[in-house]
C-alpha positions in Angstrom: 36.3 128.0 56.7 33.4 130.2 58.0 34.3 133.8 57.1 31.6 135.0 59.3 32.9 136.1 62.6 31.5 134.5 65.6 29.7 136.4 68.3 33.0 136.3 70.3 34.8 137.8 67.7 32.5 140.6 67.6 32.3 141.4 70.9 36.1 141.4 71.0 35.7 144.1 68.1 33.4 145.9 70.1 35.4 146.2 73.6 38.8 146.7 71.3 36.8 149.6 69.6 35.6 151.2 72.9 39.1 151.0 74.2 40.3 152.7 70.9 37.9 155.9 71.5 38.8 156.7 74.8 42.5 157.0 73.9 41.8 158.0 70.2 44.4 159.8 67.3 46.5 161.6 70.5 47.1 158.4 72.2 50.2 157.7 74.4 51.6 154.3 73.2 53.1 153.4 76.4 49.6 154.1 78.4 47.6 152.0 75.8 50.1 149.3 75.4 49.9 148.8 79.4 46.0 149.0 79.3 45.6 146.4 76.3 47.9 144.1 78.1 45.8 144.4 81.2 42.6 143.7 79.7 44.4 140.7 77.8 44.4 142.2 74.1 48.1 141.5 73.8 48.1 138.1 74.1 44.7 137.1 72.8 46.4 134.7 70.5 48.7 133.0 73.1 48.2 129.8 75.2 46.2 130.1 78.3 48.7 128.3 80.5 51.2 131.1 79.7 48.7 134.2 80.4 47.3 134.3 77.1 43.3 134.3 75.8 43.9 130.8 74.1 42.8 132.3 70.8 45.0 133.1 67.6 45.9 135.3 64.8 42.1 135.6 63.8 41.9 137.4 67.3 44.9 139.4 67.5 44.4 140.7 63.7 40.8 142.0 65.3 42.6 143.9 68.0 45.0 145.7 65.7 42.5 146.2 63.2 40.0 147.8 65.8 42.6 150.1 67.3 43.9 151.6 63.9 40.3 152.2 63.0 40.0 154.2 66.2 43.5 156.4 65.2 45.9 154.8 67.6 47.2 151.7 65.8 49.8 149.6 67.7 52.9 148.9 65.5 54.6 146.7 67.8 51.7 144.1 68.0 52.8 143.2 64.5 55.8 142.2 66.0 55.9 141.3 69.4 53.0 139.2 70.1 52.5 138.1 66.6 56.1 137.2 65.4 58.0 136.9 68.4 55.5 135.5 70.9 54.4 133.0 67.8 57.5 131.5 67.1 58.4 131.0 70.9 55.1 129.4 71.6 55.5 127.2 68.5 59.0 126.0 69.0 60.7 127.7 72.0 61.7 125.4 75.0 59.5 125.1 78.1 62.0 127.6 80.0 61.9 130.0 76.8 57.7 129.8 77.1 58.2 130.4 80.6 60.8 133.2 80.6 58.9 135.1 77.6 55.2 134.5 77.2 53.4 135.7 80.1 55.4 139.3 79.7 54.4 139.1 76.0 51.1 138.7 76.9 50.5 141.0 79.5 52.7 143.7 77.8 55.1 144.0 80.7 57.7 142.6 78.1 58.1 143.4 74.5 60.3 141.8 72.1 61.7 143.1 68.8 62.5 141.6 65.2 65.3 142.1 63.4 65.5 140.2 59.7 66.3 142.9 57.3 69.9 143.6 56.3 71.2 146.5 54.5 72.7 144.4 51.7 70.1 141.8 51.4 66.5 143.6 51.2 64.0 141.3 50.0 66.4 138.3 49.4 66.7 136.5 52.8 68.9 134.0 51.3 71.6 136.8 51.2 71.4 137.6 55.1 75.2 137.5 56.5 74.4 137.7 60.4 75.9 134.9 61.1 76.1 132.7 64.7 78.7 130.3 65.5 79.1 128.0 68.2 81.3 128.9 70.8 81.8 126.7 73.8 78.8 126.2 75.2 77.4 129.0 73.6 77.2 131.0 70.5 78.7 134.3 68.9 76.7 136.1 66.6 77.9 139.0 64.3 76.0 141.0 61.5 74.1 144.2 60.8 70.1 144.4 60.7 67.9 147.7 59.4 64.4 149.0 59.8 64.1 147.2 63.3 61.0 149.0 64.7 60.8 149.8 68.8 64.3 148.1 69.7 64.5 151.3 72.5 61.1 149.9 73.9 61.8 146.2 73.5 63.3 143.9 76.5 65.0 141.8 73.7 65.1 141.3 70.0 64.7 138.0 68.1 67.6 138.3 65.1 67.4 136.1 62.3 71.0 134.8 61.5 72.5 131.8 59.9 74.3 129.0 61.3 76.6 126.4 59.3 75.6 123.0 58.3 78.1 120.8 59.7 77.3 118.1 56.8 77.2 120.5 53.6 78.9 123.8 54.7 75.9 125.8 53.3 74.2 128.2 55.4 70.8 127.8 57.3 68.2 130.4 59.0 68.2 130.3 62.8 66.3 132.8 65.5 68.3 134.2 68.5 67.0 135.8 71.2 69.2 138.6 72.1 68.6 140.9 75.3 68.7 144.5 74.9 71.9 145.2 77.1 74.2 142.3 75.4 77.4 143.2 75.0 78.3 144.1 71.7 74.7 144.6 70.6 74.8 148.3 69.3 71.7 150.4 67.6 71.5 153.6 66.2 68.4 155.7 65.4 67.4 155.8 61.7 65.8 159.2 60.7 63.0 158.9 59.1 60.4 160.9 57.5 57.5 159.0 58.5 56.0 160.0 61.9 55.3 157.2 63.9 55.7 156.5 67.8 58.0 153.6 67.2 61.5 154.5 66.4 63.5 152.5 63.6 66.8 151.3 64.2 69.8 150.2 62.7 71.5 147.4 64.6 75.1 146.1 64.7 76.2 142.8 66.6 79.7 142.7 67.2 80.5 139.1 68.3 77.3 139.3 70.7 78.1 136.5 73.0 74.8 134.4 73.8 74.3 131.4 75.9 72.8 128.1 74.4 69.4 128.8 75.2 69.3 132.0 73.1 68.3 130.0 70.0 64.7 129.3 69.4 63.8 126.0 68.3 65.8 123.3 66.6 68.9 124.2 64.6 67.9 122.2 61.8 64.3 123.7 61.5 65.4 126.6 59.2 62.5 128.1 57.2 60.1 126.2 59.2 60.4 128.2 61.9 61.1 131.5 60.3 57.9 131.6 58.1 55.6 130.5 61.3 56.7 134.1 62.2 56.8 135.7 58.8 52.8 134.7 57.9 51.6 136.1 60.9 53.4 139.3 60.4 51.9 139.5 57.0 48.5 138.9 58.5 48.9 141.7 60.8 50.4 144.0 58.5 47.1 143.6 56.4 44.9 144.4 59.5 47.4 147.6 60.6 46.3 148.6 56.7 42.8 148.1 57.3 42.3 149.7 60.3 44.5 152.5 59.1 42.4 152.7 56.0 39.3 152.5 58.3 40.2 155.4 60.1 40.6 157.6 57.1 37.7 156.8 55.3 35.6 157.2 58.4 37.1 160.8 58.9 36.2 161.5 55.1 32.7 160.0 55.2 31.7 162.5 58.1 33.4 165.7 56.6 31.4 164.4 53.5 28.3 164.5 55.4 28.8 167.7 57.0 30.8 169.9 54.7 28.0 171.9 52.1 29.4 174.3 49.9 26.4 174.8 47.7 23.0 173.5 48.3 23.7 170.0 49.6 26.5 168.3 51.7 29.4 167.4 49.5 28.6 163.8 50.1 25.5 163.9 47.9 27.7 164.5 44.5 28.8 161.2 43.2 32.2 162.4 42.4 32.5 162.4 46.0 30.4 159.7 47.0 31.5 157.2 44.7 35.2 157.0 45.3 34.6 156.9 49.1 32.1 153.6 48.2 34.9 152.0 46.2 37.4 152.4 49.0 34.9 150.9 51.7 34.5 147.9 49.2 38.1 147.4 48.9 38.8 147.5 52.3 36.3 145.0 53.3 37.5 142.7 50.4 40.6 143.0 51.8 39.5 142.1 55.1 37.9 138.9 54.0 41.5 137.6 52.8 43.2 138.6 56.0 40.0 136.5 57.9 41.0 133.7 55.4 44.4 133.9 56.0 44.3 134.0 59.9 41.9 130.9 59.9 44.1 129.0 57.7 46.7 129.6 59.7 44.8 129.0 63.3 44.0 125.7 61.6 47.6 124.7 61.0 47.7 125.0 57.2 50.8 126.8 57.1 51.2 126.3 53.1 47.6 127.7 52.5 48.0 130.4 55.2 51.3 131.4 53.2 49.7 132.0 50.1 46.6 133.8 51.4 49.0 135.9 54.2 50.6 137.3 51.2 47.3 137.9 49.3 45.6 139.8 52.4 48.9 141.8 53.0 48.6 143.0 49.3 45.2 143.6 49.3 45.3 145.6 52.2 48.2 147.7 51.3 46.5 148.9 48.2 43.2 149.6 49.7 44.7 151.4 52.5 46.7 153.7 50.2 43.7 154.2 48.1 41.4 155.0 50.9 43.7 157.4 52.4 44.4 159.4 49.2 40.6 159.6 48.6 40.2 160.8 52.0 42.7 163.6 52.0 40.9 164.7 48.8 37.6 164.8 49.8 38.8 167.3 52.6 40.7 169.2 50.0 42.7 171.6 52.0 41.6 170.8 55.2 43.0 167.0 54.5 46.7 168.4 54.6 46.0 170.4 58.1 47.4 169.5 61.5 43.8 169.5 62.7 42.4 166.7 60.8 45.6 164.5 61.0 45.2 162.9 57.5 48.1 164.3 56.4 50.4 162.1 58.2 48.9 158.8 56.9 50.1 159.7 53.4 53.2 158.2 54.2 52.3 155.7 56.8 49.9 154.3 54.1 52.7 153.7 51.7 54.6 151.6 54.6 51.9 148.4 54.0 53.1 148.7 50.4 56.4 148.1 51.2 56.8 146.2 54.2 57.4 143.7 55.5 57.6 142.6 52.1 57.1 145.0 48.6 53.7 144.5 46.6 56.5 143.5 43.8 57.7 140.5 45.6 54.2 138.9 46.8 53.2 139.4 42.9 56.2 137.3 42.3 55.1 134.7 44.8 51.8 134.7 43.6 53.0 134.1 39.8 55.3 131.7 40.8 53.6 129.3 43.6 50.0 130.1 42.9 50.1 130.1 39.2 53.3 128.0 38.6 54.7 130.7 36.1 58.3 130.5 35.8 60.7 131.9 38.4 62.5 135.3 37.2 64.8 135.7 40.2 
């Protein structure tokens, strides 16, 4: 794997950065989403035959990172093109691909993703949303929480479980649930976090779905699920790195121009060194993200799983530190609305918590990478 980006990647970075600068921190999500889709950035990872760019998660992560570095991250990129479209592209039927991929690629369609449940948390084995065969279709019942953007999504890809007829045990499965499906209820979760995308709790009350709502094979289980979760971790890393870069750039500019004594405050090592350290840690996280994306795009799901978890962990830590140091560099100004850094304090912590906590990643690495005994 070559960790050095190709010229095409560099050109993509420059183009997305220019788009981000035109919109800036005060961006309108719908307008930016539509323009990014029209320019082909939202579907850069999807097959060309369905209107995509023919690239992979490597290219899509560049789009999210650069838009975030410009102060206008698109959270739904993690969900709609990275998770949902990837799963459909890999495992969907020809009809599902024709129905969804062109719209997901150009941004005219959006899909949310529901996996987390109130009583399951990080333990996906405790998911209780179940699907049972009902004539020539399915009936799905359950609850989901912290589902982003359901109000702006045309459908939600729901992680449920079906009963194995041979063993009686439950196995994971994926269903496309249209926004207007009967029995599909949603309510907004009141969040302190400032974000344009709202968080929802979902209730599926005997939602009747046709047979073709099932994505992939009923027996594929975890293979299909992790086809979406690895890109989710990689894209969360891109989201965090972009945010960290934006905060750091604000702090660096301030440190160059803010003068209290005889020289700008950036001349003092107590200010300069922490900013340099934040930059180093963001760049290191980016390298792991690039490795994870390259492995995933090469079809190495196992290697990508380890690297994606490490990238998400490193990016979350680097983002929190970069934002904290940026606010600290600006002092009182770091908490004003004018500079827009204070709102990132809560946003940065999301990269530590979601979609998987840093503690669960440490569990994964200690068990899978180091071979230590499992504690759960």
